C-alpha positions as CSV (number, residue, x, y, z in Angstrom):
1,M,26.6,-71.6,27.9
2,S,23.3,-69.8,28.3
3,L,22.4,-66.4,29.7
4,F,20.4,-68.1,32.4
5,D,22.9,-70.9,33.1
6,G,23.2,-71.3,36.9
7,K,20.8,-68.4,37.6
8,K,17.8,-68.6,40.0
9,V,14.5,-67.2,38.7
10,I,11.1,-66.4,40.0
11,I,8.3,-66.6,37.5
12,I,4.9,-64.7,37.7
13,G,2.7,-65.5,34.7
14,D,-0.6,-63.9,33.7
15,R,-3.8,-65.8,33.4
16,D,-4.8,-63.9,30.2
17,G,-1.3,-63.9,28.8
18,I,1.5,-66.5,29.2
19,P,0.9,-68.8,32.2
20,G,3.8,-69.5,34.7
21,P,4.2,-73.2,33.9
22,A,4.7,-72.4,30.2
23,I,7.5,-69.9,31.0
24,E,8.9,-72.4,33.5
25,E,9.2,-75.1,30.8
26,C,11.0,-72.7,28.4
27,L,13.5,-71.6,31.1
28,K,14.3,-75.2,32.2
29,A,16.0,-75.8,28.9
30,T,18.3,-72.8,29.5
31,G,19.8,-74.2,32.7
32,A,18.0,-71.8,35.1
33,E,16.8,-72.9,38.5
34,V,13.2,-72.1,39.0
35,L,12.6,-71.1,42.7
36,F,8.9,-70.1,42.3
37,S,6.4,-70.2,39.5
38,A,2.8,-69.0,39.7
39,T,0.0,-67.8,37.4
40,E,-1.9,-64.7,38.7
41,C,-5.0,-62.8,37.6
42,F,-4.3,-59.1,37.3
43,V,-7.6,-57.2,37.2
């Protein structure tokens, strides 16, 4: 059983840091349900 098992998550990645799809792939293995994933540019 994982900390994220059965949880719903919203992911906001950073263009110059870790992009949203990379975080999403990591969380899929934990059993989390990804509701929204995006990569934004914070200037």
